[in-house]
PAFIPA-114016 format. One record per residue: x, y, z of N, C-alpha, C, O in turn. Coordinates in steps of 0.001 Angstrom, whole numbers, padded with zeros to 6 digits, always signed. Layout:
N
XYZXYZXYZXYZ/...
END
This chain:
323
-013174+030867-032086-014264+030217-031378-013684+028966-030626-013083+028149-031323/-013769+028786-029606-013575+027176-029028-014592+026367-029752-015751+026741-029931/-014036+025108-030207-014921+024026-030393-015629+023373-029603-015181+023087-028492/-016984+022962-030022-017814+022281-029001-017440+020987-028979-016651+020570-029827/-017986+020125-027945-017486+019111-027732-017904+017996-028737-017366+016890-028692/-018750+018264-029528-019156+017113-030479-018117+017224-031767-017806+016281-032495/-017633+018644-031886-016727+018742-033007-015415+018184-032462-014854+017472-033295/-014727+018309-031235-013689+017642-030808-013687+016060-031116-012791+015454-031703/-015103+015417-030498-015048+014152-030797-014991+013511-031890-014599+012359-032076/-015532+014546-032893-015524+014094-034398-014280+014213-034885-013778+013276-035505/-013810+015033-034736-012243+015527-035041-011524+014008-034486-011084+013206-035311/-011475+013758-033105-010805+012808-032654-011210+011232-033450-010397+010322-033612/-012272+011212-033760-012624+009918-034639-011861+009634-035750-011251+008612-036062/-012032+011049-036480-011597+010940-037734-009994+011002-037904-009461+010746-038984/-009042+011474-036389-007620+011454-036835-007049+010339-035741-005862+010188-035453/-007970+009729-035298-007655+008820-034534-006671+009285-033267-005718+008651-032815/-007088+010336-032909-005948+010997-032064-004606+011220-032432-003763+010991-031566/-004160+011695-033743-003065+011463-034306-002354+012982-034262-001178+013259-034496/-003464+013881-033881-002717+015467-033910-001603+015823-032497-002014+016239-031413/-000705+015652-032700+000361+015848-031731+000204+016903-030741-000061+018009-031213/+000316+016806-029349+000108+017784-028483+001323+018411-028440+002153+017760-029074/+001904+019715-027802+003187+020265-027758+004055+019307-026678+003508+018764-025718/+005306+019198-026940+006040+018254-026288+006641+018809-024987+007258+019873-024960/+006452+018121-024030+007071+018777-022503+008364+018903-022720+009123+018161-023343/+008645+020281-021948+010364+020601-022204+011171+019990-021463+012385+020195-021460/+010389+018913-020532+011810+018310-019446+011392+018402-018170+010643+019325-017847/+011749+017605-017399+011676+017651-015764+012354+019005-015230+013397+019565-015569/+011494+019287-014382+011854+020597-013754+012920+020089-012495+012789+019036-011871/+013806+020918-012325+014676+020642-011149+014053+020733-009750+013075+021453-009549/+014621+020006-008792+013924+020055-007355+013882+021525-006767+014937+022156-006820/+012951+022034-006302+012888+023318-005758+012488+023153-004445+011305+022859-004280/+013256+023283-003387+012947+023310-002096+011625+024117-001535+011197+025171-002005/+011114+023434-000498+009771+024435-000094+009983+025954+000299+009279+026944+000102/+011168+025788+000908+011421+027457+001363+011777+028240+000295+011679+029440+000552/+012217+027943-000989+012283+028604-002109+010805+028848-003046+010532+029874-003669/+010058+027748-002957+009017+027870-003724+008117+028844-003278+008052+029130-002082/+007219+029531-004361+006345+030525-004174+004893+030236-004759+004680+029799-005890/+003906+030557-003784+002664+030246-004474+002446+030644-005734+002857+031751-006082/+001775+029825-006614+001632+029932-008012+000272+030263-008108-000507+029577-007445/-000162+031151-008780-001947+031614-008872-002567+030537-009599-003789+030414-009520/-001738+029566-010450-002619+028735-011337-002707+027486-010448-003485+026577-010740/-002015+027441-009502-002032+026410-008814-002799+026310-007203-002865+025315-006482/-003367+027784-006926-003864+028000-005620-005286+027069-005621-006116+026836-006500/-005194+026768-004592-006790+025586-004349-006724+024392-005294-007809+023905-005610/-005750+023914-005732-005613+022698-006245-006122+021729-005379-006133+021979-004174/-006629+020454-005878-006529+019285-005178-006611+018294-006081-007516+017791-006747/-005076+018076-005904-004831+016641-007028-004762+015333-006380-003817+014971-005679/-005964+014528-006685-005986+013496-005554-005662+012190-006430-006372+011192-006302/-004612+012209-007296-004032+010748-007601-002779+011086-007904-002569+011620-008993/-001788+010857-007064-000231+011025-007134+000441+010056-006615+000076+009572-005544/+001641+009555-007335+002639+008683-006798+003657+009104-005977+004353+009970-006507/+003965+008808-004931+005330+009138-004368+005773+007967-003956+005184+006914-004201/+007147+008076-003112+007895+007522-002518+007530+007566-000751+007545+008682-000232/+007233+006437+000071+007946+005052-000404+006687+004607-001065+005525+004996-000949/+007454+003333-002064+006735+002562-002941+007571+001401-003348+008765+001298-003069/+006900+000563-003998+007834-000549-004466+008266-000158-005981+008872-001015-006624/+008047+000818-006447+008487+001307-007713+009285+002500-007736+009024+003275-006816/+010066+002814-008425+011119+004027-008050+010062+005233-008300+009281+005160-009248/+010062+006101-007613+009224+007321-007598+010275+008623-007655+011432+008408-007293/+009944+009829-008054+010656+010824-008330+010874+011809-007281+011709+012714-007290/+009906+011491-006249+009677+012309-005189+009031+011714-003859+008161+010865-004054/+009322+012028-002559+008696+011358-001606+007613+012266-001120+007545+013491-001222/+006534+011174-000411+005289+011929+000074+005662+013184+001004+005165+014251+000643/+006249+013198+001839+006629+014529+002875+006963+015317+001852+006216+016271+001637/+008009+015146+001083+008587+016209+000155+007668+017172-000544+007555+018397-000494/+006983+016127-001281+006019+016774-002226+004934+017400-001221+004360+018452-001506/+004710+016779-000166+003325+017640+000375+004008+018968+000604+003370+019970+000281/+005198+019114+001107+005615+020782+001609+005823+021724+000448+005889+022945+000585/+005922+021096-000687+005738+021759-001787+004412+022205-002406+004165+023307-002895/+003741+021327-002315+002231+021440-003006+001831+022742-001853+001394+023826-002239/+002031+022458-000631+001489+023520+000321+002195+024806-000169+001425+025727-000442/+003270+024997-000302+004255+026114-000481+003475+026757-002081+003256+027946-002313/+003232+025826-002822+002481+026303-004478+001147+026670-004390+000555+027171-005346/+000578+026435-003203-000790+026933-002954-002014+025734-002879-003215+025973-002750/-001584+024809-002958-002379+023474-003075-003502+023646-001901-003383+024388-000926/-004530+022872-002177-005546+022735-000823-005421+021134-000416-005851+020701+000653/-004873+020446-001263-005222+018934-000864-004500+018165-001800-004519+018460-002995/-003616+016823-001188-003451+015896-002476-003769+014591-001910-003908+014504-000690/-003897+013583-002644-004130+012114-002129-003119+011477-002566-002703+011838-003666/-002519+010528-001981-001369+009520-002591-002326+008219-002958-003382+007893-002416/-001538+007503-004183-001971+006540-004603-000609+005530-004497+000461+005915-004970/-000756+004024-003748+000470+003149-003913-000411+002053-004393-001471+001807-003818/+000025+001340-005505-000613+000041-006154-000389-000988-005061-001338-001773-005040/+000442-001236-004233+000591-002488-003530+000489-002052-001971+000270-002962-001172/+000628-000755-001486+000485-000678-000085-000386+000401+000086-000732+001096-000870/-000818+000620+001383-001819+001637+002049-001141+002861+001919+000078+002797+002076/-001725+004174+001624-001430+005223+002211-001837+006198+002953-001352+007324+003067/-002837+005692+003509-003758+006709+004338-003158+006802+005641-003204+007813+006342/-002541+005621+005975-001766+006214+007422-000621+006713+007349-000256+007172+008431/+000211+006834+006411+000926+007741+006062+000698+009308+006008+001408+010207+006459/-000637+009376+005246-000817+010978+005096-001315+011398+006639-001167+012570+006987/-001953+010354+007627-002066+010988+008805-001147+011677+009402-001370+012735+009991/+000241+010995+009272+001530+011454+009823+001779+012927+008938+001725+014074+009384/+001999+012585+007870+002277+013783+006991+001540+015281+007168+002077+016385+007261/+000278+014964+007180-000769+016056+007631-000206+016898+008784-000129+018126+008813/+000238+015884+009884+000800+016836+010941+001873+017486+010738+002280+018434+011410/+002412+016970+009738+003917+017605+009621+003735+018924+008775+004513+019875+008855/+002647+018883+007971+002368+019918+006868+001143+020797+007165+000369+020943+006220/+000828+021430+008369-000310+021958+008857-000842+022888+007419-000039+023358+006612/-001965+022995+007335-002665+024025+006023-002722+023223+004883-003314+023713+003921/-002136+021841+004734-002432+021327+003621-003219+019964+003834-002728+019246+004705/-004325+019487+003210-005204+018255+003725-004224+017300+002928-003662+017545+001860/-004161+016284+003613-003448+014835+002916-004811+013715+003220-005619+013558+004135/-004500+012987+001726-005258+011723+001947-004700+010755+001347-003669+010951+000703/-005305+009447+001445-004709+008256+000874-005894+007210+000804-007081+007536+000833/-005416+005883+000706-006244+004814+000326-005413+003626+000020-004204+003597+000249/-006022+002731-000457-005317+001513-000732-005906+000843-002077-007015+001179-002492/-005206-000010-002664-005615-000903-003892-005960-002269-003490-005390-002865-002575/-006840-002708-004150-007175-004220-003914-006326-005199-004663-006745-006028-005471/-005206-005024-004336-004251-005854-005012-003571-007028-004208-003969-007159-003050/-002510-007983-004697-002731-009107-003978-001958-009041-002504-002115-009961-001701/-000985-007722-002153-000764-007539-001173-002170-007708-000032-001914-007783+001170/-002992-007736-000299-004374-007362+000617-005218-008818+000339-006442-008802+000470/-004662-009827+000027-005324-011197-000463-005655-011404-001757-005655-010558-002651/-005974-012691-001847-006125-013321-003206-007419-012653-003744-007444-012641-004975/-008572-012056-003106-009587-011585-003611-010069-010092-003079-009635-009667-002008/-010796-009483-003715-011285-008256-003382-011448-008524-001489-012185-009443-001133/-010883-007859-000640-011172-007778+000682-011841-006788+001160-011506-005609+001048/-013004-007272+001824-014025-006255+002727-013542-006006+004077-013827-004974+004684/-012663-007128+004657-011850-006689+005777-011051-005459+005859-011321-004620+006718/-010070-005290+005012-009284-004707+004481-009979-003432+004518-009559-002684+005401/-010800-003036+003900-011676-002055+003598-012244-001588+004878-012221-000365+005021/-012813-002372+005963-013341-001934+006985-012121-001497+007877-012197-000484+008574/-011055-002240+007842-009867-001507+008842-009517+000028+008313-009487+000980+009093/-009268+000145+006947-008824+001122+006347-009698+002403+006934-009287+003468+007393/-010943+001955+006769-012055+003477+007155-011659+003402+008733-011698+004494+009299/-011437+002742+009206-011283+002819+010975-010026+003288+011304-009699+003393+012487/-009064+003667+010135-007910+003750+010815-007767+005242+011402-008657+006044+011119/-006682+005653+012208-006596+007018+012809-006420+007958+012249-005297+008040+011753/-007178+008899+012064-007214+010336+011335-008062+010350+010361-008318+011432+009831/-008605+009308+009967-009985+009242+009182-009415+009739+007644-010143+010461+006962/-008173+009344+007176-007458+009993+006098-007296+008882+004697-006532+009000+003739/-008323+007775+004985-008787+007091+003793-009733+007561+003244-010874+007427+003686/-009503+008080+002379-010912+008414+001309-011053+008116-000118-011526+008787-001035/-010444+006754-000082-010437+006140-001660-010049+004793-001691-008864+004466-001640/-011131+003855-001786-010534+002375-002087-010511+001947-003567-011536+001842-004241/-009376+001729-003984-009428+001186-005374-009598-000053-005833-008970-000885-005180/-010203-000462-006694-010245-002111-007185-009025-002327-007849-008347-001389-008270/-008676-003611-007979-007299-004188-008568-006734-002953-009594-007369-002327-010442/-005490-002851-009253-004941-002080-010486-003996-003112-011383-004323-003643-012444/-002556-003273-010571-001726-003906-011239-002210-005472-011520-001938-006136-012520/-002971-005869-010413-003806-007287-010583-005060-007431-011339-005694-008479-011213/-005490-006493-012111-006798-006397-012365-006963-007298-013497-006044-007138-014301/-007889-008282-013888-007909-008859-014851-007960-008798-016322-007511-009531-017203/-008737-007548-016324-008866-006816-017815-007246-006214-018304-006813-006023-019440/-006759-006066-017318-005139-005481-017841-004321-006534-018144-003542-006445-019093/-004398-007631-017393-003527-008869-017662-003804-009644-019038-002951-010231-019704/-004880-009551-019268-005548-010088-020457-005288-009078-021513-004811-009600-022520/-005473-007640-021607-004916-007026-022335-003547-007013-022856-003322-007057-024066/-002554-006950-021894-001594-006489-021866-000626-008096-022024+000529-008051-022447/-001257-009386-021643-000684-010424-021572+000288-010314-020322+001478-010597-020467/-000071-010019-019443+000914-010227-018175+000870-011583-017274-000065-012383-017322/+001935-011712-016504+002001-012786-015469+001830-012514-014261+002165-011373-013945/+001350-013280-013319+001053-013087-011933-000314-013480-011788-001026-013933-012685/-000661-013257-010484-002020-013276-009752-002732-012161-010529-002272-011111-010977/-004099-012712-010577-005411-011761-010874-006402-011789-009848-006614-012811-009196/-007082-010612-009651-008080-010402-008855-009416-010151-009517-009298-009200-010289/-010492-010583-009509-012005-010344-010329-012515-009521-009883-012125-009393-008723/-013403-008645-010208-014491-007863-009849-015854-008000-010342-016822-007321-009996/-015822-009098-011319-017035-009578-011887-017030-010893-012072-015928-011438-012144/-018293-011739-012195-017873-013339-012403-018104-013366-013972-018405-012358-014610/-017958-014423-014438-017852-014911-015986-019052-014325-016720-018950-014060-017918/-020132-014123-016084-021405-013287-016493-021475-012089-016650-022460-011583-017189/-020329-011293-016164-020144-009422-015974-020980-009432-014735-021258-008277-014414/-021412-010209-014033-022040-009471-012536-021233-009390-011546-020507-010321-011200/-021298-007763-010738-020637-007640-009704-020405-008613-008654-021386-008894-007964/-019156-009258-008361-018951-009960-007410-019469-009437-005712-019309-008292-005290/-020039-010463-005002-020661-009845-003542-019423-009173-002812-019691-008316-001969/-018244-009445-003029-017513-008767-002196-016931-007659-002521-016134-007111-001761/-017280-007141-003797-016710-005900-004595-018362-005137-004110-018299-003919-003938/-019500-005667-003938-020283-004994-003477-020387-004396-002214-020818-003279-001928/-019874-005408-001391-019754-005428+000069-018705-003946+000492-018940-003099+001353/-017319-004046-000620-016762-002813-000443-017446-001615-000865-017016-000549-000425/-018398-001608-001610-019238-000170-001898-019789-000082-000844-019659+001016-000304/-020522-001009-000182-021475-000656+000860-020456+000000+002150-020858+000957+002812/-019437-000484+002342-018577+000131+003245-018221+001478+002857-018313+002362+003708/-017750+001811+001464-017596+002937+001286-018652+004180+001383-018469+005366+001657/-019750+003490+001071-020870+004254+000928-021291+004652+002485-021888+005715+002656/-020985+003807+003616-021356+004279+004686-020480+005190+005501-020793+005840+006499/-019196+005104+004816-018029+005936+005310-018029+007206+004243-017060+007965+004270/-018924+007403+003464-018825+008469+002445-017437+008713+002148-016912+009783+002457/-016821+007806+001580-015733+007895+000653-015676+007386-000765-016589+006817-001364/-014635+007635-001155-014578+007130-002541-014595+005468-003142-013880+004763-002430/-015004+004990-003855-015036+003726-004537-014835+003756-005925-015682+004098-006751/-013218+003236-006254-012836+003741-007282-012433+002290-008374-011945+001265-007897/-012676+002414-009552-012388+001091-010399-011119+000464-010667-010982-000726-010950/-010141+001367-010559-008941+000947-010304-008470+000727-011940-008638+001646-012742/-007863-000581-012357-007781-000924-013634-008755-001836-014435-008382-002472-015422/-009996-001861-013962-010891-002323-014585-011427-002181-015663-011593-000989-015923/-011958-003196-016800-012398-002725-018230-013468-001444-018267-013786-000941-017189/-013855-001077-019136-014794-000019-019216-016233-000585-018945-017159+000061-018454/-016271-001997-019376-017452-002745-019220-017833-003062-017817-018924-002828-017297/-016686-003684-017213-016617-003608-015726-016920-002543-015113-017691-002708-014168/-016459-001115-015395-016832-000005-014865-018102+000456-014808-018463+001112-013830/-019025+000154-015934-020253+000330-016357-020888-000407-015275-021431+000219-014365/-020868-001802-015290-021362-002591-014522-021469-002515-012810-022290-002974-012016/-020144-001652-012640-020032-001428-011152-020872-000082-010840-021454+000226-009800/-020770+000553-011935-021790+001984-011862-022961+001641-011628-023547+002306-010774/-023534+000769-012134-025047+000339-011812-025241-000390-010475-026209-000097-009773/-024315-001376-010076-024232-001802-008826-024110-000558-007565-024527-000608-006407/-023514+000338-008144-023221+001488-007132-024362+002328-006834-024661+002709-005702/-025031+002618-007983-026346+003089-008111-027391+002410-007126-028051+003058-006314/-027473+000975-007294-028579+000292-006364-028246+000311-005007-029121+000400-004146/-026767+000217-004678-026419+000749-003349-026751+001699-002667-027065+001624-001480/-026710+003041-003562-026774+003847-002825-025323+004877-002637-025360+005897-001950/-024402+004535-003176-023153+005026-003014-022869+006107-003799-022849+006024-005027/-022681+006961-003290-022524+008677-003702-021184+008976-004366-021157+009868-005213/-019972+008254-004033-018750+008768-004574-018026+007505-005231-016956+007045-004833/-018802+007003-006334-018228+006109-007164-017749+006406-008266-018417+006960-009139/-016277+006020-008423-015254+006885-009196-014822+006128-010510-014145+005137-010235/-015021+006313-011851-014144+005657-012740-012798+006080-012800-012761+007307-012897/-011858+005645-012785-010711+005935-013061-009925+005934-014263-010326+004999-014955/-008929+006590-014868-008190+006751-015858-009054+006741-017120-008672+006097-018097/-010240+007449-017144-011306+007225-018212-011025+007603-019684-011716+007229-020632/-009820+008468-019771-009202+008672-020879-007755+008173-021197-007115+008785-022053/-007260+007214-020628-005972+006417-020558-006202+005242-021189-007015+004368-020891/-005193+005296-022354-004995+003944-022857-006080+002876-022917-007154+003227-023407/-005924+001364-022398-007041+000335-022639-008114+000697-021970-009142+000037-022126/-008098+001961-020976-009375+002190-020258-010200+003173-020868-011247+003277-020231/-010159+003779-021647-010728+004852-022487-012250+004420-022484-012643+003315-022859/-013087+005487-021986-014574+005066-022140-014996+005714-023339-014372+006666-023808/-016109+005203-023895-016611+005976-024810-017863+006873-024351-018573+006653-023369/-017973+007836-025184-019194+009279-024959-020315+008423-024168-020688+008780-023050/-020804+007336-024775-022177+007016-024356-021733+006140-022797-022501+006146-021835/-020552+005512-022780-020435+004847-021429-020303+006050-020160-020681+005917-018996/-019583+007363-020843-019462+008345-019975-020562+009015-019463-020613+009577-018369/-021860+008895-020693-022901+009559-020089-023826+008804-019553-024786+009398-019064/-023802+007418-019496-024622+006293-018446-023759+006494-017089-024473+006578-016091/-022569+006574-016887-022159+006634-015644-022528+007898-015105-022970+007941-013957/-022419+008795-015696-022988+010131-014924-024342+010070-014539-024724+010404-013417/-025051+009670-015397-026345+009790-015106-026845+008626-013755-027777+008801-012969/-026090+007683-013799-026129+006929-012486-025696+007357-011159-025901+006774-010095/-025012+008555-011378-024602+009500-010158-022904+009025-010143-022287+009301-009115/-022360+008511-010962-020957+008162-010776-019927+009743-011241-020221+010858-011673/-018943+009205-010948-017810+010354-010930-016773+009892-011999-016440+008712-012106/-016240+010980-012851-015171+010474-013914-013950+011158-013715-013920+012360-013449/-012849+010388-013840-011302+011007-013320-010799+010815-014981-010977+009868-015747/-010207+011928-015151-009134+012273-016433-008087+012555-015889-008122+013441-015035/-006897+011939-016182-005580+011737-015823-004850+012561-016924-005325+012349-018040/-003718+013531-016895-003083+014173-017953-001782+013602-017763-000799+014314-017970/-001638+012351-017376-000408+011472-017650-000368+011025-019020+000704+011220-019593/-001202+010523-019615-001085+010286-021179-000286+011257-021837+000674+010897-022517/-000704+012914-021650-000300+013560-022513+001492+014069-022122+002226+014933-022601/+001643+013198-021199+003248+013528-020859+004087+012422-021233+005263+012354-020875/+003475+011486-021996+004275+010013-022193+004958+009811-023520+005005+010825-024216/+005305+009105-023841+005960+008777-025052+007451+008788-025345+008114+009017-024334/+008060+008627-026302+009372+008734-026547+010218+009811-025999+009751+010945-026103/+011352+009684-025446+012016+010716-024454+011664+010993-023224+012303+011739-022482/+010317+010237-022847+010403+010576-021578+010373+009321-020726+010684+008238-021222/+009900+009472-019096+010381+008299-018690+009152+007052-018996+009351+005931-018529/+008332+007235-019519+007213+006172-019994+007415+006325-021513+006637+007062-022118/+008235+005793-022069+008425+005887-023625+007657+004826-024516+007649+004784-025746/+006947+003894-023542+006207+002823-024484+004811+002957-024467+003976+002266-025050/+004641+004008-023670+003185+004511-023631+002858+005768-024738+003413+006861-024856/+001805+005203-025449+001765+006260-026625+001363+007714-025953+000913+007716-024807/+001498+008718-026541+001454+010076-026208-000025+010598-026549-000202+010862-027738/-000924+010754-025835-002134+011638-026180-002085+012724-026559-001132+013407-026184/-002929+013210-027304-003095+014658-027835-003919+015618-026847-004877+015297-026145/-003317+016858-026966-004010+017830-026129-005600+017787-026639-006460+017740-025759/-005948+017800-027825-007384+017824-028291-007954+016680-027717-008974+016877-027057/-007542+015540-027811-008156+014317-027234-008443+014874-025601-009617+015032-025269/-007591+015097-024829-007764+015403-023586-008962+016509-023643-009820+016452-022763/-009034+017346-024484-009871+018648-024228-011195+018171-024393-012125+018664-023755/-011409+016851-025551-012400+016412-025744-013167+015432-024578-014385+015251-024592/-012367+014906-023692-012764+014297-022760-013245+015142-021662-014373+014965-021203/-012423+016091-021193-013051+017068-020228-013680+018017-020553-013675+018979-019784/-014401+018088-021729-015487+018749-022344-016860+018046-022067-017928+018656-022121/-016761+016847-021795-018203+015704-022430-019009+016119-020713-020131+016610-020839/-018635+015991-019588-019249+016235-018581-018800+016703-017205-018895+016164-016102/-018292+017844-017587-017202+018457-016129-017985+018601-014849-017401+018551-013766/-019279+018778-014935-020076+018327-013657-019889+017362-012985-019898+017522-011765/-019691+016241-013450-019552+014900-012907-018096+014543-013077-017813+013345-013026/-017272+015298-013245-015704+014778-013634-014679+015681-012809-015027+016704-012219/-013516+015237-012833-012449+015790-012257-011042+015476-012926-010937+014502-013670/-009830+016406-012625-008628+015848-013315-007936+015880-012419-008074+016692-011505/-006939+014917-012477-005613+014574-011898-004646+014179-012433-004942+013524-013432/-003266+014278-012200-002026+014348-013102-001552+012722-013285-001067+012226-014302/-001839+012038-011984-001429+010443-012190+000251+010396-012323+000867+009523-012936/+000840+011515-011620+002229+011772-011758+003049+011375-010515+002550+011120-009419/+004287+011354-010791+005276+011075-009667+006266+009784-009863+006919+009340-008918/+006322+009144-011366+007135+008116-011795+008457+008815-012025+008452+010023-012260/+009538+008165-011975+010904+008414-012260+010986+008878-013976+010575+008254-014954/+011560+009978-013916+011551+010485-015256+010777+011331-016133+011079+011812-017225/+009593+011433-015366+008324+012179-015602+008282+013693-015034+009163+014197-014338/+007286+014219-015391+007342+015654-014884+006864+015680-013675+006024+014857-013315/+007409+016787-012746+007134+016621-011463+005391+017035-011220+004967+018043-011785/+004618+016341-010509+003125+016634-010175+002601+018008-010500+001636+018246-011227/+003472+019012-009777+003432+020658-009668+003695+021012-011163+002932+021886-011572/+004484+020600-011968+004686+020943-013209+003665+020332-014246+003396+020869-015320/+003084+019044-013757+002216+018541-014679+000833+019377-014780+000233+019780-015777/+000516+019503-013319-000872+020182-013196-000621+021632-013747-001534+022105-014423/+000270+022238-013587+000192+023598-014220+000069+023553-015956-000585+024361-016614/+000703+022636-016400+000770+022358-017960-000796+022029-018271-001450+022639-019116/-001299+020964-017451-002517+020592-017930-003598+021832-017826-004482+021966-018673/-003450+022678-016763-004510+023755-016662-004067+025030-017844-004918+025783-018318/-002628+025100-018192-002353+025913-019084-003131+025127-020573-003730+025880-021341/-003081+023891-020833-003480+023272-022060-005158+023771-021833-005565+024694-022539/-005902+023258-021033-007602+023918-021079-007485+025370-021041-008411+025840-021701/-006802+026209-020589-006755+027562-020985-006698+027725-022206-007593+028327-022800/-005374+027098-022974-005428+027740-024511-006646+027026-025633-006962+027472-026736/-007045+026108-025120-008554+025378-025752-009551+026001-025136-010520+025243-025133/-009814+027104-024564-010870+027962-024536-011567+027437-023127-012404+028227-022690/-011399+026451-022483-012406+025895-021301-012193+027173-020246-011182+027863-020118/-013093+027244-019739-013618+028591-018769-012988+028339-017595-012920+027177-017195/-012554+029163-017026-011902+029394-015529-012977+028760-014959-012588+027810-014280/-014090+028884-014955-015241+028129-013640-015049+026567-014047-014922+025744-013141/-015025+026124-015512-014882+024690-015426-013951+024137-015027-014025+023093-014379/-012546+024901-015422-011183+024256-014790-011110+024252-013530-010503+023315-013011/-011774+025415-012578-011968+025177-011206-012884+024047-010654-012673+023394-009632/-013864+023938-011444-014823+022661-011153-013783+021311-011371-013559+020516-010458/-013331+021220-012414-012360+020125-012724-011406+019742-011574-011554+018691-010950/-010219+020812-011260-009299+020777-010363-009518+021146-008912-008663+020880-008068/-010614+021735-008620-010538+021888-007283-012030+021683-006778-012013+021036-005731/-013336+022029-007186-014502+021820-006359-014839+020269-006576-015322+019651-005628/-014623+019683-007676-015165+018078-007738-014037+017456-006880-014351+016898-005829/-012958+017508-007201-012056+016415-006341-011977+017160-004518-011670+016496-003528/-012228+018179-004515-012402+018879-002857-013640+018021-002336-013545+017456-001247/-014933+017902-003185-016050+017272-002749-015562+015959-002489-015578+015609-001309/-015056+015015-003492-014664+013770-003212-013876+013222-002056-014070+012177-001436/-012901+014183-001880-012413+013845-000380-012631+014436+000806-011884+014512+001782/-014022+014964+000595-014759+015130+001819-014578+016697+002309-014871+017075+003443/-014004+017614+001187-013405+019158+001754-014878+020172+001732-015125+021241+002290/-015814+019161+000686-017059+020367+000705-018086+019444+000811-019255+019825+000864/
END
């Protein structure tokens, strides 16, 4: 009998997440779209957090190439994320080149767009030809929280003031996203900052407020924080990437998360949650393989197919405007 979410969280607290998940077998060889066949496990999938080239970091696959393979595998939609540059303009072109697959993008509020969160950039993004901008992320690589936690150098971009209040320019971007009915995502903000922004989003009337990386590393939310964000009308993103990291992978210095930890999180509030891979890094699994392993992990732990479909198909499709 599958464990309840409470039992999972209790075990997680007792073990500190020390139970190892099954190791990933390795990175699959490239398969051309012409030879790829639709996979029943992947039919209808919407993975709305994928990293691909072009980017300032090495990526294992290009955006156009991956879009072709995703369509062949049966995906409904993909959304690309680049930390430094916009991806919604390329999404407009890629969707024309790969008819039958919905392709989206957006951008992160990092220093390439200014020294502060930039409402003007947000306005221009939602007006870009094709209406492919479906998410604006708050700072990622330039997040104040990540810099403080990991002792990073370089410029930072705040989202709250010293008293924890959401900055006016952040609220203005929320208003832009609300008017355009697209996602506003927390990026690499702290859990406390994410809760503060969720409260502001509720006040503004933003319907697609998303807390990203809620099960990942320094961004892990508590159950109480997840419950509050969901009650405020927010959405929670869980990435499968942490379950594929660790020694012998392309991200050896990131601790490997356990299968039980992932299941504990996705069991909390699936009606307000979605799953993405956050894959595309060199030396890491292909995003198609990562999503397939993610689904198989949920199945093996007794997550119902209806819940899996909610997390990987319906909720992400709603957030990018397909439902």
